[in-house]
C-alpha positions in Angstrom: 145.2 69.0 109.4 143.5 66.6 107.0 145.5 65.4 104.0 144.1 66.4 100.6 144.6 65.9 96.9 143.5 68.1 94.0 141.2 66.2 91.7 139.9 69.0 89.5 142.8 70.7 87.7 143.0 72.6 84.4 146.3 73.2 82.7 147.3 75.4 79.8 145.7 72.7 77.6 142.3 73.9 78.7 142.8 76.2 75.8 142.3 79.9 76.3 140.9 79.1 79.8 143.8 77.8 81.9 147.4 79.1 82.1 148.9 76.5 84.5 152.0 74.7 83.3 152.0 71.0 84.1 155.5 71.2 85.6 154.6 74.1 87.9 151.5 72.3 89.1 153.3 69.1 89.9 156.2 71.0 91.6 154.0 73.0 93.8 151.8 70.0 94.8 155.0 68.0 95.6 156.5 70.8 97.6 153.3 71.0 99.6 153.5 67.4 100.5 150.5 66.2 98.5 150.9 62.6 97.4 149.5 63.2 93.9 147.4 65.4 91.7 144.9 64.9 88.9 144.8 66.7 85.5 141.3 67.2 84.2 141.4 69.5 81.2 138.3 70.6 79.4 137.2 67.8 77.0 140.7 66.8 76.1 143.8 64.8 77.2 146.4 66.9 75.3 148.6 67.2 78.4 148.2 63.7 79.9 151.3 62.1 78.3 153.4 65.1 79.2 152.0 65.0 82.8 152.9 61.3 83.3 156.4 61.7 81.8 157.1 64.7 84.0 156.0 63.0 87.2 158.0 59.9 86.3 161.2 62.0 85.8 160.6 63.8 89.1 160.1 60.5 91.0 163.2 59.0 89.5 165.2 62.2 90.4 163.9 62.6 93.9 163.2 59.0 94.8 159.5 59.8 95.5 156.3 58.1 94.6 154.1 61.0 93.6 151.0 59.7 91.8 149.8 61.2 88.5 146.0 60.8 88.3 144.8 60.8 84.7 141.4 62.5 84.1 139.3 64.8 82.0 136.4 67.2 82.5 134.0 66.1 79.8 130.8 67.7 78.5 127.7 65.6 78.7 125.1 66.2 76.0 121.7 67.1 77.4 119.8 65.0 74.9 122.4 62.6 73.6 125.5 62.9 71.3 123.5 62.3 68.2 121.2 65.4 68.8 122.8 68.5 67.2 119.9 70.7 66.3 118.7 72.8 69.2 120.4 75.4 71.4 120.2 73.0 74.3 122.4 70.6 72.4 125.2 73.1 72.3 128.0 72.1 74.7 126.7 70.2 77.7 127.0 69.5 81.4 130.4 69.3 83.1 131.6 66.0 84.5 134.9 64.9 85.9 136.2 61.5 85.1 139.3 59.9 86.6 141.0 56.7 85.5 141.8 54.4 88.4 143.5 51.7 86.4 144.6 50.8 82.9 141.1 49.7 81.9 139.7 53.1 83.1 142.4 54.9 81.1 141.5 53.1 77.9 137.8 53.8 78.5 138.6 57.5 79.2 140.5 57.6 75.9 137.5 56.1 74.1 135.0 58.5 75.7 137.1 61.5 74.9 137.8 60.4 71.3 134.2 59.7 70.7 133.1 63.0 72.2 135.1 64.7 69.4 134.6 62.3 66.5 130.9 61.5 67.1 129.5 64.1 69.6 131.0 67.4 68.6 128.5 70.3 68.6 129.9 73.5 69.9 132.1 71.4 72.0 133.1 67.8 72.2 130.3 66.0 74.0 129.7 62.5 75.5 126.4 61.2 76.8 124.8 58.8 79.2 124.9 56.0 76.7 128.7 56.2 76.3 129.3 56.8 80.0 127.4 53.6 80.8 129.2 51.7 78.0 132.7 52.7 79.0 132.3 53.3 82.8 134.5 50.4 83.9 137.7 51.5 85.7 136.5 55.2 86.0 135.8 57.3 89.0 133.2 60.0 88.4 132.8 63.3 90.2 129.8 65.7 89.7 132.0 68.7 88.8 131.4 72.4 89.4 128.1 74.3 89.2 128.1 73.5 85.5 127.6 69.9 86.3 124.3 68.0 85.6 123.1 67.6 89.2 124.2 71.2 90.0 122.3 72.7 87.1 119.1 70.9 88.1 119.5 72.3 91.6 120.1 75.8 90.3 116.9 75.5 88.2 115.1 74.5 91.4 114.4 71.1 89.9 115.3 69.0 92.9 113.5 65.9 91.6 115.6 65.8 88.5 118.7 66.4 90.6 118.0 63.4 92.7 117.0 61.3 89.7 120.3 62.2 87.9 122.3 61.5 91.0 120.7 58.1 91.3 121.5 57.3 87.7 125.2 58.1 88.1 125.3 56.0 91.3 123.7 53.1 89.5 126.4 53.3 86.8 129.5 54.1 88.9 128.5 52.8 92.3 130.8 53.8 95.1 133.0 55.5 92.5 130.6 58.3 92.1 131.2 61.4 94.3 129.5 64.8 94.8 131.9 67.6 94.3 131.8 70.7 96.5 133.3 74.1 95.5 133.8 77.3 97.5 135.2 80.2 95.5 134.6 83.3 97.6 136.2 86.4 96.1 138.6 88.5 98.1 138.9 91.3 95.5 136.3 93.6 94.1 137.0 92.9 90.4 135.9 89.3 90.4 132.9 87.1 89.9 130.9 87.4 93.1 127.9 85.5 91.9 129.5 82.1 91.5 130.1 81.7 95.2 126.4 82.4 95.9 125.4 79.7 93.4 128.0 77.3 94.9 126.4 77.8 98.3 123.0 76.9 97.0 124.3 73.8 95.2 126.5 72.7 98.2 123.5 72.8 100.6 121.5 70.5 98.4 124.5 68.2 97.7 125.0 67.8 101.4 121.4 66.7 101.8 121.5 64.4 98.8 124.7 62.9 100.0 123.0 61.7 103.2 119.8 60.6 101.5 121.5 58.7 98.6 124.7 57.6 100.4 126.9 59.4 97.9 130.2 60.6 99.3 131.5 64.2 99.1 134.8 65.6 98.0 136.0 69.1 97.8 137.9 70.7 94.9 139.1 74.1 93.8 138.7 74.0 90.0 142.3 75.1 89.4 143.1 77.3 86.4 146.4 78.9 87.5 149.2 77.9 89.9 149.6 80.8 92.3 147.2 83.5 93.6 149.2 86.3 91.9 148.6 84.7 88.5 144.8 85.5 88.6 145.1 88.7 86.4 147.1 86.8 83.8 144.4 84.2 83.6 141.8 87.0 83.4 143.7 88.4 80.5 143.4 85.0 78.8 139.6 85.1 79.2 139.6 88.6 77.6 141.5 87.1 74.6 139.2 84.1 74.5 136.0 86.2 74.4 137.5 89.0 72.3 136.5 91.5 75.0 138.2 94.5 76.5 139.5 94.2 80.0 137.1 96.9 81.3 134.0 95.3 79.7 131.7 94.6 82.6 129.6 92.1 80.6 132.5 89.7 79.8 133.3 86.4 81.5 135.3 86.7 84.7 136.3 84.2 87.3 136.3 84.5 91.1 140.1 84.7 91.0 140.2 82.0 93.6 141.1 79.2 91.1 144.8 78.7 92.1 146.4 75.5 93.3 145.6 76.0 97.0 147.8 74.3 99.5 146.6 71.6 101.9 146.4 74.2 104.6 144.3 76.5 102.4 141.9 73.7 101.5 141.6 72.7 105.2 140.7 76.3 106.0 138.1 76.3 103.3 136.5 72.9 104.1 137.5 72.3 107.7 133.8 72.1 108.6 133.4 69.2 106.2 136.4 67.0 107.0 135.1 64.0 105.1 135.2 66.0 101.9 138.9 66.4 102.4 139.5 62.9 103.5 137.6 61.4 100.5 140.0 63.0 98.1 142.6 60.6 99.7 140.1 57.8 99.3 140.0 58.4 95.6 143.8 58.8 95.5 144.1 55.3 97.1 141.7 53.8 94.6 143.9 54.9 91.7 146.4 52.2 90.9 150.0 52.6 89.7 149.9 51.6 86.1 151.7 52.4 82.9 150.2 53.9 79.7 153.4 53.0 77.7 153.4 50.2 75.2 156.0 48.5 73.0 155.9 49.5 69.3 152.9 48.1 67.4 153.4 48.2 63.6 151.1 46.9 60.9 152.3 43.6 59.4 154.3 43.9 56.2 153.5 42.0 53.1 155.6 38.8 53.0 156.3 36.1 50.4 154.8 32.8 51.3 157.0 30.8 53.7 159.3 33.8 54.5 159.4 35.7 57.8 160.2 39.4 58.4 163.9 38.7 59.2 164.5 36.7 56.1 162.6 39.0 53.8 164.4 42.1 55.0 167.8 40.3 54.4 166.7 39.3 50.9 165.7 42.8 50.0 168.8 44.4 51.5 171.2 42.1 49.6 169.2 42.4 46.4 169.5 46.2 46.7 173.2 45.9 47.5 173.8 43.8 44.3 172.2 46.6 42.3 174.2 49.3 44.1 177.6 47.5 44.3 177.4 44.6 41.9 178.3 40.9 42.4 180.2 39.7 44.3 179.7 42.3 47.0 182.8 44.0 48.4 183.7 42.5 51.7 183.2 45.9 53.5 179.6 46.1 52.1 178.8 42.5 53.0 180.1 42.7 56.6 178.4 46.1 57.2 175.0 44.8 55.9 175.3 41.7 58.1 176.2 43.8 61.2 173.3 46.2 60.7 170.8 43.5 60.1 171.9 41.7 63.3 171.2 44.9 65.3 167.9 45.5 63.5 166.7 41.9 64.1 167.9 41.8 67.7 165.7 44.8 68.5 162.7 43.3 66.8 162.5 46.0 64.2 162.5 44.4 60.7 158.8 45.3 60.2 159.7 49.0 60.5 162.3 48.8 57.8 160.0 46.7 55.6 157.2 49.2 56.0 159.4 52.1 54.8 160.5 49.9 51.9 156.9 49.4 50.9 156.2 53.2 51.1 159.2 54.2 49.0 158.5 51.5 46.4 154.9 52.8 46.2 156.1 56.4 46.0 158.2 55.5 42.9 155.3 53.7 41.3 153.1 56.8 42.0 155.6 59.0 40.2 156.6 60.9 43.4 160.0 62.6 43.6 161.8 61.2 46.6 164.5 63.1 48.4 168.0 61.7 49.2 167.2 61.4 52.9 167.3 63.5 56.0 169.0 63.3 59.4 171.0 60.4 60.6 169.1 57.8 58.5 171.9 58.3 55.9 174.1 56.4 58.3 172.4 53.1 57.5 173.6 50.9 54.6 170.5 48.8 54.9 168.3 51.9 54.2 170.6 52.8 51.2 170.3 49.3 49.8 166.5 49.3 50.3 166.3 52.6 48.3 165.0 54.6 51.3 168.0 56.9 51.3 170.3 57.8 48.5 173.5 58.3 50.4 176.1 55.6 50.6 177.3 55.7 54.3 180.5 53.9 53.4 181.5 56.6 51.0 181.2 59.2 53.7 182.4 57.1 56.6 179.0 57.3 58.5 178.6 55.0 61.5 175.4 53.0 61.9 175.4 53.6 65.7 174.8 57.3 65.0 171.4 56.3 63.5 170.3 53.3 65.6 171.4 52.6 69.1 169.9 50.0 71.5 168.6 52.7 73.9 165.9 53.9 71.5 162.7 52.1 70.5 162.8 52.7 66.8 165.2 55.0 64.9 163.8 58.1 63.2 163.5 57.9 59.4 162.5 61.1 57.6 161.7 61.2 53.9 161.0 64.2 51.7 158.6 64.1 48.7 157.5 66.7 46.2 154.1 68.3 47.2 151.9 66.3 44.9 154.0 63.2 45.5 153.5 63.5 49.3 149.7 63.7 48.8 149.7 60.6 46.7 151.9 58.7 49.2 149.7 59.7 52.1 146.6 58.5 50.2 148.4 55.3 49.4 149.3 54.8 53.1 145.6 55.2 54.1 144.6 52.7 51.5 147.3 50.2 52.5 146.9 50.3 56.2 143.3 51.5 56.9 141.9 54.8 57.9 141.4 53.7 61.5 145.1 53.1 62.0 146.3 56.6 60.8 145.9 60.1 62.1 147.6 63.4 61.9 149.3 64.7 65.0 148.4 67.8 67.1 151.1 70.3 67.9 150.8 73.2 70.4 151.0 76.8 69.2 152.2 79.1 71.9 151.6 82.8 72.7 154.5 84.9 71.8 155.4 88.5 72.8 154.2 89.7 69.4 150.7 88.2 69.9 150.1 89.6 73.4 148.9 93.2 73.6 150.5 95.1 76.4 147.4 96.9 77.8 146.3 93.8 79.7 147.5 93.2 83.3 150.3 90.7 83.6 150.1 90.0 79.8 153.7 88.9 79.5 152.9 85.9 81.8 151.0 84.4 78.9 154.1 84.2 76.7 154.9 80.5 76.3 151.3 79.4 77.2 149.5 77.2 74.7 147.3 79.3 72.5 145.8 76.7 70.2 146.5 73.3 68.7 147.9 73.1 65.2 148.7 70.1 63.0 152.2 68.7 62.9 153.8 69.7 59.6 155.1 66.3 58.6 154.3 63.7 61.3 151.7 61.0 60.6 150.7 58.5 63.4 150.4 54.9 62.4 149.4 51.9 64.6 148.9 48.2 64.2 145.2 48.5 65.2 142.7 51.2 65.8 144.7 54.2 66.8 142.1 55.4 69.2 142.9 52.4 71.4 146.4 53.9 72.0 145.8 57.7 72.0 142.9 60.1 72.3 141.8 61.7 69.1 140.4 65.2 68.3 139.7 67.6 65.5 142.0 70.5 64.6 141.2 73.2 62.0 144.0 74.5 59.8 144.1 76.9 56.9 145.9 74.2 54.9 142.9 71.9 55.0 139.4 72.5 53.8 137.8 70.5 56.7 138.8 69.8 60.3 141.5 67.2 60.5 141.5 64.2 62.9 144.6 64.4 65.1 146.1 62.5 68.0 146.1 64.5 71.2 149.6 63.3 72.1 152.7 64.7 70.5 155.0 62.8 68.1 157.6 61.8 70.7 154.9 60.8 73.3 153.1 58.6 70.8 156.1 56.3 70.5 155.7 55.5 74.2 152.1 54.4 73.5 153.2 51.9 70.8 152.3 54.3 68.0 154.9 55.0 65.3 155.3 58.4 63.7 156.1 58.6 60.0 158.0 61.7 59.2 156.8 62.4 55.6 157.9 65.9 54.5 157.0 68.0 51.5 159.8 70.0 49.8 159.4 72.7 47.2 162.9 72.0 46.0 161.9 68.5 45.0 159.0 70.0 43.1 161.4 72.1 41.1 163.8 69.2 40.6 161.0 66.9 39.5 159.6 69.3 36.9 163.0 70.2 35.5 164.4 66.7 35.4 161.3 65.3 33.7 161.6 68.0 31.0 165.2 67.1 30.1 164.7 63.3 30.8 167.5 63.3 33.4 168.2 60.6 36.0 168.9 63.0 38.8 169.8 60.4 41.3 172.9 59.3 39.3 174.5 62.6 38.3 178.3 62.8 38.9 179.3 64.6 42.2 182.5 66.0 40.6 180.9 68.0 37.8 183.0 71.1 37.1 180.1 73.3 35.9 178.1 72.6 39.0 181.1 73.1 41.4 181.9 76.4 39.5 178.4 77.6 40.3 179.1 77.1 44.0 182.5 78.7 43.7 181.1 81.8 42.0 178.5 82.3 44.8 175.7 81.3 42.5 174.0 79.1 45.1 172.2 81.0 47.8 172.2 80.3 51.6 175.1 78.9 53.5 176.8 77.8 50.3 177.6 81.4 49.5 180.5 80.8 51.9 182.0 78.2 49.5 182.8 81.0 47.1 185.7 82.2 49.2 186.9 78.7 50.2 190.1 77.1 49.0 190.4 75.8 45.4 189.5 73.4 44.0 186.1 73.0 45.4 184.7 69.5 45.9 181.5 67.9 47.1 183.2 66.9 50.4 184.2 70.5 50.9 180.6 71.6 50.4 179.6 69.1 53.0 182.0 70.7 55.5 180.5 74.2 54.7 177.0 73.1 55.4 177.9 71.0 58.5 178.3 74.1 60.5 174.6 74.6 60.3 173.3 71.0 60.8 172.7 68.9 63.8 174.8 66.1 62.4 177.1 65.3 59.5 174.7 62.8 57.9 172.1 65.5 57.6 174.6 67.9 56.1 175.5 65.3 53.4 171.8 64.9 52.5 171.2 68.6 52.4 174.3 69.2 50.3 173.3 66.5 47.9 169.9 68.1 47.4 171.5 71.6 46.9 174.0 70.0 44.5 171.2 68.5 42.4 169.6 72.0 42.1 172.9 73.5 41.2 173.5 70.8 38.5 170.2 71.6 36.9 170.9 75.4 37.0 174.3 74.9 35.5 173.3 72.5 32.7 169.7 73.4 32.0 169.2 77.0 33.1 166.1 77.7 30.9 164.3 74.5 32.0 165.2 75.2 35.6 163.9 78.8 35.4 160.6 77.5 33.9 160.2 75.0 36.6 160.7 77.7 39.3 158.2 80.0 37.6 155.6 77.3 37.6 155.7 76.8 41.3 
């Protein structure tokens, strides 16, 4: 039996087309003894970072060296990316690209990003010009019957088929391969025409292979993991085309597109052993390389002759003097020095300086800034910089709960009022440059409520990616052009008038690529606080935390949510006691303090300025 590797594989990120989970694909390939597998989703790389991470975890756990092959099935514009007028410009020919090294990966990211940002027409499209410009480090396969050579064959234009094949070989050399497919249906309700077309294409590819000295590989165009999943994938096609299951005119596959084992692929292509063996040749060409990168942040603005370490210390101590007075209490001074030592040792002062710039700009722009979120309240440096409004010493919060040496950069989350958030985001774009910033894509999954039960195996679609949404608060920021670190795409959302540029990798995955994620949230509560506080000219950040009218409002059950429980708690009620009541519903105590402080500010306004508070709520 000839060894074999799948090089044409669609996951659930081939949206409304594939249902295969990355983990299940990798697990099955490993269990079969395959040395690796490629992921080649339609025109996107949404699943690539997840794929690489999962394989790395499996290899560490099992002590194996299974190889993740990074790829994409792109669409090649028939007349060029810039042509977007005629029907023939819609979509394009299929083509499989595989990255054999880090250079190839970066070029693949560039090709895919440009196919969205520059070539989109019906689908993201690349073209011959970009393929030639960014071909270095890439392996190219002719794809299925939707491929460029195959389409010329099917239209009986053998001269164009040969001319096209010669062009690809001139660009990719020995890294260009013809791809053979054999999807012969074994059930009646399936696409029986595809196999006939594949036979016609395969016959001509075999002849061209010999004539042009272009090697052959075989593939199975995977869209689901196991044979029994075919009906679930067919259901997905119904949803995609908005057709009934019994509609004979709708798109249907051969139902052969599962991850076939090495034995099954040998049975299919045993008469062309070189097509099996050449998949291993490609596998061997692909190097072991890392797509991870250390954090790369834009440079902060620094006074002349002062470096990042010195500037951060200056700002932190200046803020401490404002918060605690001169001379500083010993506890404050020692805590600041200890935190700064850890920050500087990990090379992160630029991260803290960046946030200081953002918050300072927010105040200048008139934005309402929240007290903080999550474990960021554990940092005295952040408190002194004005990024958070919770004194960690007052609440005995440990810095290690925010920043430990095992993580790259600690997570800082800041809430703004809605208009303030828009102003801050616009400022960030102006400060750092549009090419360094993007929104972040986030998967939206099928739920049991979305699936209609009349389709066969419909429940198998629960948990499959349905579409891509936009991360509610995350913004990606990089030192240079963000498309050098992560592929980009467009996502449409009801919240935005136009399609929004997003990174195809998720928030946590971006950090591995050297891209930082700014968690910039919008809070309706802050909108109300801002409107009410401005009407009564109140410095809301400096209200007393032991105000009797405010605490009475909590005690009387006048504050909704979890704080209703405070009404039956022991007397007298204090801010610390409120923190304990909320703590039961928070991931950590620091977040509970921040959330309690925000609720307390609302209660203070309700207790002291009920009319102005009600007016602020009504104007939302």
